[in-house]
N, C-alpha and C positions, 0 to 999 in steps of 0.2 A: 414757324411758330411764333404765337403773339408774345409780346414783350412780359405779359404776365405769365406766362407757361414758363418763360426762362427763368424768372426770378423765382417762380415757386419751385423749379428743380433745384436752383442755387440753395436754396433754403432747405429743401427735402434730403437732397444726398447725402448730407451728414447724419441726420436721426430717422429720417423717414423710412418706415417699414420696407416699402416696396422696392426702392433704391438699395438699401442695405441686404436685403433677402437675394436680391438678383444679383449684386458685387459677389456674395458668398456663394451663389450658385456657379457663377463663371470662375471664381478662383477654384473651386472644387475640379472642374473640367480642365484649367491650366494644371493642376496637381495630377490630375490621370493621365492627360494626352499630351502635357509639355512640361514636364517637371523640371526642366533645366532653370537655373536662374540667372542665365546668361543669354536671354532671348532678345531679338529685336522685334518690338511689337508696335503696330499701330493701332491707335485707336480711332477709328474713321466716325465722324460725326461726334465727336467727343461731349458736344455740349457744353455745360459749366463744369466740366472735368473733374467732378466728385469722385465718380467711378474710374477715372484714368490713373488716380493715385493708388487705387488697389493693384493695378497690374504691375507696377514699378517693382513689388517683391519678386518678381520673376525676370525682369532685365529693364534694357533700356526702353523706354517708352515715349511715342512721338504720337501727338494729337493732332487732329485736321477737323477744322470746323469752320463752315462759311459765315456763319451769324457773327457780326461785329458784336452785337451787345452779348452774346454768351461768351464770346473770347474774353471781353473786358471783365466780366464776372469771375471767370476762371483766372484770369490775372491777378485780380485782386485778392483771390485765396491762395492762389498757388503760384507764386511769381516765378519759380523756378522750372516749371512745366513748360517745354516747349509746343506751341500749337501752331500749326500752318493755317494761313487765313483761306481754306479753301475746302471744297468738298472732293468728291470722288473723282470727278472730271479734272482737277487740277494736279492731279498725283502722277509722277512720272518716276518708273524705276530707273530710268536713267540718269536722273537727278537725285534720287532718294536711296538708291539701292534697293535691295529686297529685304524682305520681313518674314521672319519665322512665324509669326502668329498674327494675324487681322482680327481685330474684334469690332464688329458692326451689331450696335445694339439699337435696335428700333429707329432705323434711318430710311431703310428703302421703301418703307410705306408713306414716306411723304410725298404730296402732290408734286414737290420741285423735282422728283425722280421720274421722268417721264417712262424711261424703259429700264427698269430692274435687271432684265438680262444683260444689258449692255454695261450697267453697272458693276455687276458682278464679273463680269469678263475684264474690265479695267483693275477691278480688284484683283482677280487673278493672274494679272500681268504683274503685279508687285511682289509675286511670290515664286519661289523655284518650286520643282518638284518635293513633296513632302511637307510642304507648307500647310501650316493651319487657319481655319477660317472658323472663328465662332461668331453665330448669327442668330439674332434673336429678332422676331417683327412679331405684332400684333395679329392674332389669328381669328379667321371666320368672318366673313363680310357680314352676316347677320347680326353681329355683335356691334354693329356701328352703332355709336351714340354720342353724347355732347361731348365727351372727352377727347374724340378723334377731330370734331371740327376745331376745336381751340389749340391742337396740335398739329394742324395743318396736314392732317391725313390725306392721303388720296386712294388708299386701298387698305385692305386687310388681306391676309394670304390665308389660303388653305395650305397645310403640313405637306401635302402632295405637291401641290404646286412650287413650295419653298426647294423641295427635293429634285423637281424636275429642272428648276432653274440652275440649281448647283451642279448637276450633270451636265448641262447644257453648256456652262462655263467653264468646265475642266476640273471639276470637284468631285470626289466620292463621299458620300455621307458614310461616317462612322458613329455618329450618336445623334439621336433625336428625343426630345421630350416637350411635354406640354408644361407650363407654367401657371399657376394660380387656379388649378381646377377647383379649389374650394369657394372662390368667387365666381366661378362660371353662373350657377343660377341667380346670382345678383345681376351680373351684367345683361343676362336674358332679359330679366324684369325691366331693366333700365333701357336696353336696346328697344324692347316692346312699347314702352313709354315713349321713346324718342319718335318710332315710326307713328304712335299715334299724335303726336304732337305735330310733327313737320310731313307725314304721308311719305310721298316718294320724293320729296324733297329734302335734302341734306341740310338745308338752312343755314344760319349762320350763329355765333354764339359771341357772346361778350365776355370779356376778361373777368367781370364781376361772377359770372356763372361760376366760374371754377372748373377744378378737372378731378378726374379721378384721385389724382395723387396730392390733393390739399391736405394740411395738417389735420391729425386727428387727436384725440385726447392720449396722454401718454400711456395709460395703460392698456388702451386700444390698441395704440401703436406696436406695445409689447406684444401682444397677444396675437395679432396679424402677422408680427415678424417671426414669432416662434411658430405660429399655423405654417406660415411658407416655407419655414426651414425643415420641419417635419415631412411636409409634403414632398420637397427636392430630395429629402433623404431616400425618400421611397423611388422617386422618379429615376435618381442617380443609379440605382440597382436595377431599373427597368421593372418597377412595381408599381408605378403611379398609373393614375386614370387617364383613359384616351382621349382626353378634352382639356381644355383650359383657355384662358384668354390669350396666352401668346406661345409661340412654339420656339424652342432652343435648339440649335443644331450646332455640332462641330462637323466639318469636313476637310479633307486631306486634297490637297493639289496634286493631279495626276499628271504622269508621265505623258506629255502629247508630242 
């Protein structure tokens, strides 16, 4: 990701509607599927670690993040949080042990991840039978737009593709939901404008152009956060819409 994107993330994680709404969604998944308060948790690709702090309510949390800038921003804000200087390739169960829950939020869509299946298999090797994976990625290739370029995206996933990858890497899907269905029409318009601007070339972007998650007015921030919370409440009970900007899944490690 660009430096500006990491700095924007560090600022937005504390008050930004998107990050807070996603944190609350994942916390509810913890409460439903892993209610223990003594879990061993890995936050893979933890970025600037704002969300990582929320998982500490459920046990011991270890972060892993390859970006030196993201780790520095995290250390400045959360000096007690341990973060390994690596991505999925540098993790070893022999050195770290295994984890009850692994959280992967918008990581495997990055262009640096050449083989998502290989990454998921490595993640699965860090868990014993019954371990949980909470996984969220941007959805639908046709929604590609400016934000994807700034965050170094290499792909967007179709939900069926995500499910197939989970099954091929040794997991069974136990929960699936879209996120941000209310913003889907907006994203469609932005993606159409992006294709008109760039054609078949995904082009480049500058830090000045910003991203989807740049700060908004406080009252608008509160409105978006409330709207997303209401939507997630419906999704949590499987009453949500069958589309959205991203897909959030919970999977359990199978016996191999």
